[in-house]
C-alpha positions in Angstrom: 0.3 -0.4 0.1 3.0 2.6 0.8 4.7 1.6 -2.5 1.3 2.6 -4.4 0.9 5.8 -2.4 4.4 6.9 -3.1 4.0 6.2 -6.8 1.2 7.8 -7.0 2.4 10.7 -5.2 5.7 10.8 -7.4 3.5 10.8 -10.7 1.0 13.5 -9.3 4.6 15.6 -8.5 6.0 15.2 -12.0 2.7 16.1 -13.7 2.6 19.2 -11.5 6.1 19.8 -12.1 6.0 19.4 -15.5 3.2 22.1 -16.1 5.3 24.8 -14.3 7.1 26.0 -17.2 10.9 25.5 -18.0 12.5 26.2 -21.0 9.1 25.7 -23.6 7.5 28.4 -21.3 9.2 31.4 -23.0 10.6 32.3 -19.9 14.2 32.2 -21.1 13.7 33.9 -24.5 12.5 37.8 -25.8 9.4 38.3 -26.6 9.3 41.3 -28.5 6.3 43.6 -29.7 6.9 47.3 -31.6 4.9 49.7 -31.2 4.2 53.3 -31.4 6.2 53.6 -34.6 6.3 56.7 -37.0 8.0 58.6 -39.5 7.9 62.5 -39.9 7.4 63.2 -43.5 11.0 63.7 -44.7 11.6 67.4 -46.2 15.3 66.1 -47.6 16.7 62.8 -48.9 17.0 61.5 -44.8 14.3 60.5 -42.8 14.2 59.7 -38.9 12.1 56.8 -37.8 10.8 56.5 -33.9 9.1 53.4 -32.3 9.0 51.0 -28.9 10.1 47.9 -28.9 9.0 46.1 -25.7 10.4 42.5 -24.1 7.9 40.6 -22.0 10.3 37.8 -22.3 12.8 36.5 -19.7 15.8 37.5 -21.8 17.1 40.3 -23.5 17.8 40.9 -27.1 19.3 43.4 -29.2 17.9 45.4 -32.1 21.2 44.9 -35.0 20.0 46.1 -38.1 17.2 47.7 -40.1 16.3 47.9 -43.4 13.3 49.5 -45.9 12.9 49.7 -49.5 12.6 53.6 -49.4 16.4 54.1 -48.6 19.6 52.7 -49.7 20.3 52.4 -45.9 19.1 52.8 -42.5 21.1 53.1 -39.5 20.7 52.8 -35.9 21.8 56.1 -33.9 22.3 56.5 -30.2 22.0 60.3 -28.8 24.5 60.6 -25.6 24.4 64.5 -24.0 23.1 65.7 -27.1 25.4 64.2 -29.6 23.8 61.6 -32.0 26.2 58.7 -33.4 25.5 55.5 -35.4 25.8 52.7 -33.4 26.1 48.8 -34.1 22.6 48.1 -32.3 21.0 48.6 -29.4 20.0 46.5 -26.4 16.4 45.6 -25.6 15.9 44.2 -21.7 14.4 41.5 -20.6 10.5 42.5 -19.4 11.6 46.5 -20.8 11.3 48.1 -23.3 13.9 50.0 -26.0 12.2 53.5 -26.8 13.6 55.4 -30.1 12.4 58.9 -29.9 12.8 62.5 -31.0 16.0 63.8 -29.5 17.0 60.1 -28.3 17.9 57.0 -29.7 16.5 56.5 -33.3 16.8 55.5 -36.6 18.1 57.1 -39.5 16.9 56.5 -43.3 19.9 57.5 -45.5 19.6 58.1 -49.4 15.9 58.1 -49.9 14.7 56.5 -53.0 11.9 58.3 -52.9 10.0 60.8 -50.0 6.7 59.0 -48.4 4.1 61.5 -47.6 2.4 62.0 -45.2 -1.0 59.4 -44.6 1.5 56.9 -46.2 3.1 53.6 -44.9 6.9 53.1 -45.1 7.5 49.0 -44.6 10.6 48.4 -42.2 11.9 45.3 -41.4 13.6 45.1 -37.5 16.7 42.5 -36.9 17.5 40.9 -33.9 20.2 39.1 -32.1 18.2 36.6 -30.8 14.4 36.7 -32.2 12.9 36.7 -35.8 12.9 39.9 -38.1 9.6 41.9 -37.4 8.2 44.2 -40.5 6.9 47.1 -39.4 4.4 49.3 -41.3 5.5 53.0 -40.0 2.9 55.3 -40.7 4.1 58.7 -42.1 3.2 61.6 -40.0 3.5 65.4 -40.6 7.2 66.7 -40.5 6.0 68.9 -37.5 4.4 65.4 -35.5 4.8 65.0 -31.9 3.1 62.1 -30.4 0.4 63.4 -27.4 2.7 61.9 -24.6 5.7 63.8 -26.0 7.3 60.6 -26.3 6.7 57.7 -29.1 5.5 55.3 -26.0 2.1 57.0 -25.6 -1.1 57.1 -27.7 1.0 58.4 -31.1 0.5 57.0 -34.4 0.4 53.0 -35.1 0.9 50.0 -33.1 2.5 47.3 -34.6 3.3 44.0 -33.3 5.1 40.7 -34.1 1.7 38.6 -33.0 -1.5 39.9 -34.3 -3.1 41.3 -37.8 -5.8 43.5 -38.0 -6.0 47.5 -38.8 -9.0 48.6 -36.3 -6.7 47.1 -33.4 -3.5 48.8 -34.9 -1.2 45.4 -34.9 0.7 44.4 -38.2 2.6 41.0 -38.8 6.0 40.7 -37.8 7.6 36.7 -37.5 
């Protein structure tokens, strides 16, 4: 009788542990979504891009490169003490966000092949160190556009994520 009880307890314990997560639960992987994306309408052969990458996963990731069909080159820039410089990538912390905003870290679209106009969308592919690429449809806003909160993380134009699709919800397909 004790042997059956011990066996039943061992099986119940194993089943309980199997349901507790582990490597298949995504806790040790990045879980990225992209939102609040916009591009001010360019007035030259350069354009800037702003967005927020949120990581709900338990592991950090890194934005490593960006491309778009409207520019020969898209570079990632950081701003430190008011000085802008191109970087190889930017870190996205586990359970945190990378905010690309006016006056801070941002994307630069160089040697534009065409100048998108307010109301249009620009397709941008974001590539990461660990996660699959995410394609974002970035709305073009007026050259003087400022998000309502003063940051790209507010209720600004566009909210894209790598998980769902649907214009009414503002979600775009990513990976």
